[in-house]
N, C-alpha and C positions, 0 to 999 in steps of 0.2 A: 515317099515311103514314110509311114507313121513311125514316130520314135518308139523304141521298146519301153515297156512299162518298167518303172523303177523297182529295183529289188527292195526288200525290207531293210537291208543295211543302208542302201543309198537313201531311202526315205528318212531313216533316223539321222543320218548325216545332214540332210537338208534341213530337218527340224532344228538340229543343233545350231546350224548357221543362222537360221532365222531368229532363234532365241538370242544368240550373241548380238545380232544386228539390232534386235529390239532393246536389248540392254544398253547398247551404245547410244541408241536414239533417246532412251529414257534419261540416261546420264546427261546427254546434251540438253534435253528439255529441262532438266532440273536446274541447269545454270540460269534459266530465265525465271525461275520461281521467285516470288517477292522476297523470300527470306535471304536469297543470295544477293539481292540488290540493297538490303538494309546496311547502313554503315556499321562497322565493327563496334563503334562506341555504343550504339543502341542495343545490339545483341549482348554486349558485355554487361550493360545496365540491367537488361532483363535477367540474365543469369545471376547478377549480384543481388537483385531483389529476391529471387527464388532462394538463393543461398542464405540471405539474411533472415527470411521467414523461417527457415528450418533451424537456424542457429540461435535465434533470439531466445526461445524458451530455455535452452541449455545455458546460455550466458546469464540470464536474469532470474532463473528459477531459484526460489529461496528454500522450498521444501524439498530436501534431498531424500525423503523416504520413498519416493517413487519417481521413476523417470518421466520426462515430458512425453506427451502422446505422439510426438513426431520424431522420426529418426534424424539425426543431425546431417547425415549425408544423403538423404533421400533426393535432394535436388540434383544429384549426379545423373539420375536417370534421364534428365533432359538433355544431357550431352550426347545421348544416343539417338536423338531425333534425326540428325543428319551429320555429314562430315563437317559442314561449316560450323555447326554448334560446338562440335568437339574441338575443332581448331581454335575457336574463340576461347573456350574454356582453358585450353592448354597455354594460350598466349598471355593470359592475365593471371599472374601469381596471386593477386589479392583474393581471388576466389578460393584459394587453398590455404588461406592464412589463419583459419580457425581449426585448432586441434582439439577434438573432443575424445577423451580417453574413457572408453567403456568396454565391458567385457565382450560385447558382440562384434567388436571391430577387429579383424585379423591384423596381426603385426605387419604383414606385408603391405596392407592398405595404408597403415599409418606411415610407414617409411616412404611410400609413393607420394602421399599428401605432403610430407615434409619436403621431399625433393621438388615437387611442383610449386611449392610456395616460394622457391628461390631465396631471395634475401629480404622478403617482406617482413615487417613487424608482425608478431604472432599473438593470437589470443588462445590461451590454453585452459581447458576445463578438464579437471580430473574428477570424473563422476564415479567410476568404479574401475578397479583394475584387478588382474589375475595375479595373485602373489606366487603362483607356480610358474607363470610364464610372463614376467613383467616387461617384455620387450617394448611395448607401447609406452609405458611409463618412463622407462630409461631413455628412450629416443626423444620423448618430449622434454624431459628435464635437461637434456644436453643442449636444448635450444633457448635456455633462459637468457642468454646474452642478447637475443633479439625479440624478447617477449615484452609486450606492453600491457597485457591483461593476463593474470594468472589466478584461477579460481579452483580451490580444493573443496569438493563436496564429499570427499572420502579422505580419511586421515592418512597422511604420508609423512613418515619420519624414519629415522634410523631404526627405531624399534620395530616398525612394521615392514620396513624395506631396507634390510642391511646393506644391499648394494649401493645405497645412497652414499656411503663413506668413500666410494671409489669415483664418485661423480663430482666435478668441480661446479658447485652451485654458489660460490661465494658472492658474486655480484650479478645484478640484473639492471644494467645502466639505464634502460628506457622503460622499465616497469612503471606503469601509471596507476593501475588498479590491481589490488591484491585482496583475495578472500581466502581465509584459512580456517581449518577445523582441527581442534585439539592441538597436540604437539606439532609444531611446524617443522618444515624442512630445515630451518636454521635454529632449531631448539638449542638453547644454551647448555643443556645437559650434555650435548654431543659436540657442540662447536664452541670454541673458545671465544670467537669474535662474532659480532653481528654483521650482517651483510651491508654493503653500501647500496642503498636504493635512492639514488639522487633525484629521481623524477617521480617518486611515489606521491600521488595525490589522494587516493582513496584506499582506505584499509578497513576491511571487515573481518572480524575475528570472532568465531563462534567457539564456545567451550574453551575460553582462554585459560591456560593453566595458571596456577598461583604464582609461579615464577616468571610468567610471560609478559608482565607489564613493561619490562624494559624494552621489549621488542616494539612497543607502540610508539616509541619516541623517534619520529621522523619529522624534522622541521618543515618539510615540504607539504605535509598533509593538509588537505582542505576538508576532508570528510573522514570521520572515524566512527565505526559501529562496532561495539563489543558486547559479548554475552559471556558471563562468567558466574561461578558459584563459589565465591570465596567468603572469608569470614569478616569480622567487624571492621578491620582496618583497611578494607579495600578502598573506601572513599579517600582516605588520606594518601594511599599509594597511588591511586589514579590522579589525584591532584598534583602530586610530585611529577608524575609522568607528563602531565599537560604543560609543564613549564617549558617555555621556548617554542610551543606550537602556535606561533602567532598568526599563521595563515589559516588556522582552522575555522571553518564556517559551519559545519554540521557535526554534531556530537550526539550519538545515540548510545545509551548505556542501559543494559538489561541485566540486573542482578537476580538470578534465580535462587532456588532453595539453597540454604547454607551448606557449604561444602565441608568435607571432613578435614581438609588440609589447610591450615592457616598460611597466610603469606609470611615468608621468612625474611623479614627486614628489620633493621635496627630502627628503634623509635626515633622519629624526627618531628619537630614542631610543625604545626600547620603553617603553610606559606601562602602568600598572596599570589594569585596567578591572573594575568591579564590576557584575555583573548579578544583583541580589538575588532576582529572581523566576524565574530560569531553571529550567525543568523538564526540558527535553530538548535535548541537543546532538548533532547528527549531522555527522560529518566524513568525507568520502571524497576522497582526494588521490592523484594519480598522479605529480605533479611530485616528483622525489626530492630536490630541493634546497631546497624551501620549509621554513622553520623552524616547523613546526606544534607542535613540542615547546615552543619558547619562547612561542608563542602561548598554549598551554594554561597554562603557568606564570604568565603575566601576566593570566590571566582568572580572576577570583574568582566562583565560583558556589556555591549551597547544596550541602551534602553529599547532599541528596536528588536532585540532578540526575542524570538517566539519560543515559548516553553510548552512542553508536554510532559506532565509529571503524573505517574501512577504510583500510589503508595497505599499500604494497608494500615488501618488506623490502630492496630495493636502496636504499631511502631511509635516510639516516643518522639520521633522527628516530624510527625504529621502536622501538628499544630505550629511548630516553628517554621516549617516549610510554607505553610499557609500564610503565616505572618510575613515571611520573606516576599512572597508573591504579592501580598497586599501592599507592602512598601513600594514595590516596583509600580504597581498601579497608581499609587498616590503621586508618582512622578509623571503620570501620563497627562499630556496637555489636551484636555477635552475640547477646549476652544478651537483647536486646530484640526479637529477630526469630525467626520461625518457619521452620525449614528446610523447603524445598519450597514455601513461600508467599512471604513477603517476605524475600528472601535475595539477596545480590549476584549469584549465578549459579545458576539453577535448571535450566539445560540446558547441555550441553557436547558438543563434537564435536572429534575429533582424527583425523588421518590423515597420511600421509607428506607433509611440507613444508607442512602447513596446520594451523592451530589456530583454532578458533572457540569463543568463549565468549559466552553471552548469558543474559539473565534476563527474567522476566516478573513484573510486579506484578499479581496477580489482584484486580482491583477487584470489589467486591461486586455491581455492576450489570453486569458483563461476564462472558461465558463464558470469555474468555481464549483461545479457539480459534475460528478462522474462516479461510476462504480470504481471501487478502490483498486488502483494498480499497485505494483511494487513501489514502496515509498521513494527510493532513489536507485533505480536500475543503473544509473550512471551519473557522474557528477554533472555532466553537461545537460542531461535531461532534467535534473533537479533545478537547474537555473531558471527554467520556465514553468516550474510547478507552482500551483497556488499554495500559499503558506497558510497553515492552519494550526492552532494549538489549543490546549485545554488543560484544566486541572481535573484530575480524576481521583476522588477520595472514596475508596471502597469501604462500605459499611461505616460511613461517617455518621455519628449519632448527633453531633452538635450542629444540627441544621440551622438553628437560629443564629449562631455565631457566623456561619458561612454567609448566610443571606444578609446579615447586617454589615459584614466586612465588605461585601462586593456590591452593595446596593447601588452606588453611583455608577459603577461599570455596567450593571445590568440594565440601566436605562436605555441602552442602545440595542437590546436583544430584539431580533426579528424572527427567530425560529425557536419554538419552545415545546418541550415535553414535560409534563408533570403528572404525578399520580399522588393524589392527596386524599386519604381515606377520611380525614377529619376536616370538614369545611370550615370549622371554627378555628383552625390553626392560624393564629394571628400573624406569625412570622411569614408563613407562606402567602397568606392573603395580602399582606402588606407588600411583599415583593412582587406578586402578580399585578397589583394595581400600579406599581412603578414601571412595569414593562409595557409602555403605551405604544411601542412601535412594532409589536409582534404581528407578523403577517401569516406565518404558518404555525399551526397548533396541533400537537398530537397528544391525545388523552385516551383514557379508558372509560367505558360506560359507567363504572362505579363513581367516577368523579361527578360532582354536582354541576354538570354541564349546562343544564337549563338556567341555573342561577348565574353562572359565570358569563354566559353569552347573552343574557337578556339585555335588551336596550333599555335605557332609563325611561320610566313611564311617568315621571313627575319632575317638577323643577328641582326639588330637593335632591333627587337621585342624579339629575344632570350636573348639579353643582359638585357632588361627590365624585363624579367621573365613572364611566363604565369600564369594565375590563376589556382589553383587546379592541380598542376602537378602530384599528387598522387591519383587522383580521380578514384574510382573503381565502385561505385554504385550511380546512378542518379535516383532520385524520382521526378516526376512532378505531381503536384496536379492541375488538370483542373476543374475549378468550373463553367465556363460559358457554359451553354447548348445551347446558341444561336450562337455559333461560326459558321460562314458560311464555306462552302467548300473551297472557295477561301482563306479565312483567315487561315484556317487549313493548306492548302497546302503550303502557304507562310511560316508559322511558322515551319511546319514539315520539309520543305526543308532546312531551316536554321539550324535546330537541327541536321539533318542527315549530312549535310556538316561539321558542327563543330565536330561531333563525328568521321566522316571519317578522318578529318585532324589529329586526335590524334593517328590513328592506326599505322602509321609508323614514328612518330615523335621521335626525340632523346631528346626532351625537356620535354615532358609530357607522362604520361602513358595512354594507351587506356582504355576507360570505358568498364567494363565487363558486368554490369547488368543495364538495363533500365526498370524502373517501371512507368507505367502510371496509375494514379488513376482518373477515369472518371465518370461523371454522367451517369445514365442509359439512358437518352434521347439523349446523344451525339452520332451521328451515325458514329463516327470515332474512331479509324483508320480503313481503309479498308484493304483488303487482300494484296494489293500491298504495303501499308505502312508497314505491318508486315514483308514482305520480305525485304524491304529496311532496316528496323531496324536490322534484323538478319544479315545483311551484314556488320554492323559496331559495333555490340556488341555481346557478347557470349550468353546472356540470355535476352529475352524481355518478360515482364509480363504486361498484361493488366488487370486491376481490376476495376470492376463496382460494383454498390450497390448490396450487397448480404450478407447473414449471415456469410459466411466464410471469408470475405475479411480481417478481423482483423488478423486471424490466418495466412493468407498468407503473409500479410505485416510483421508481427512480425517474422515469420519464415525466410523470406528473410533477414531481418535486423539482425537476430541472426546469420545467416550464414556469414554475412559480418563483424561480430565483432562489431556491433554498440552498444554504451552504452544503458543500459536499459531505462533510462529516455528519451533519445532521441527517442527511438523506440515508447514509449508511446506518446510522443509529436507528432510524425508524424502520429500516429494512429488517434489522435483527430483532427489534421489538416485535415486528409483525410476524417474524418466523416463530417466535415464542408463542404468539397468539394462535397461529395456525396449527402448529405442532402440538400445542397443549402441554409443553414441557419446557425445561430449561434449555439454553443454547450457549454455545461458546461465542461470545461477542468480541469482535475485533475492535479494540480501542487503540486507534492510530497505530496499527501494526502489531500490538501485543494482544494476546488472546486471554480473555477473562471469563470464567464461568459464572453465570448469573442465573 
């Protein structure tokens, strides 16, 4: 007898049983998936990389005016891939050891992250916080006893956060890196004693208040970066603060516009300070009355210390500082150094009312050329960074004195930018003739390029010596979009003739690469010009305004072995040429309008 047909209800029950059985079979099949056979260490490493990529911009971002483009906890979405990934994430507290305080993070989420971090050392970044509901901020500050990195991108002190008086923030025993903005958590206006930060190595303090210099004195510091706007006695107060910081290796000082409130201290005589391990000192100062020259004279650092100094020549200290640096160069042992490698200045730039000198030490493990990253995102990262330094004298009118003072050091220059409107300028011409190792040259069409690059055509000229006998890469920045066809042809013919004269010369090397950086509106060069260029150089590159031009320029300069800072300098000069207007130029981390 045939079975009776299933009722509708029985059919649905049968379907439910089949679905349950399919689910059980799929669950069993998932246990054979490759992801379930990977060791936990590999899965945790994958999650750690994902977490680090999301956190890195928040930990290293200097500009706090806008948030990084990636959310700090967007990596958590990967924990929902499967149960195994979630189990691994919950099993490793290190994945939850970074606390990023921002207004979009619910307080419950922050409390969960703190709980999952267990007893791991923490990295805390306060980016923005809700003063109406500061639960996140309070929860993070209660963890200072196990915090090794603490970064404030938003001002936090008793004035902005009154509940701070009820939180015990006296000590942070394992704190290694600290970055503050404005009045600090431990501001002496509200706290009678300063905290004990026995492990602090790196301190970065932006908008340092006039009475905040005492907070900088931590004998364990190896890196100190400060930004302040105080009055004339700030150099003397800073020098007093540096006494006893004998471990200090990196010091970066940025004195911005003069503040309204002077430092309230009793007058003390200048004292000698010895920093035996100093490797790099960066100074940028706008206040024209601060005695930075006396500061440098009272500061004893090793001869190997690299300097980066930015001053404005309305200051009375500019010439004394220049003299101080020249005295240090006089102690340089040129016989033990290789020109173009380890040399006081391997790159040089000069134009009307501005002189720039800088150098690059080419470490064996560094390329020496890259687009500029954050200078020291961490102390350990800086240990492997290429060291470069320069003297930047804004609007410096006494060019002859500069060139005369540094003539011996300029003998090793291998990357050069210059803009000379007067070919008969004897000081500049004499210095150019002394730079016989230049391999990369950046100029403007207005410069007498055909004369400067021409190979000697007679025995008398050969005896005098040609300019740039080692030149390999030539970069020309064309800024004028109104150049006529006739003007272009005349200039182009002179350039081609000069390059052609070097091809078979015994006195100078042929130019290998020619780079033209042109405005979009300039209708040159034409196809015939390109053919002529390729007849006298191995590589001809024409760059116009486009999003990719920076990478192209930096890539070409990298291949030519050009120092990193010079590559950046050329990039910004090229941006001015392409945009047809001024630009904010990054001078080793400080922005200057040119």
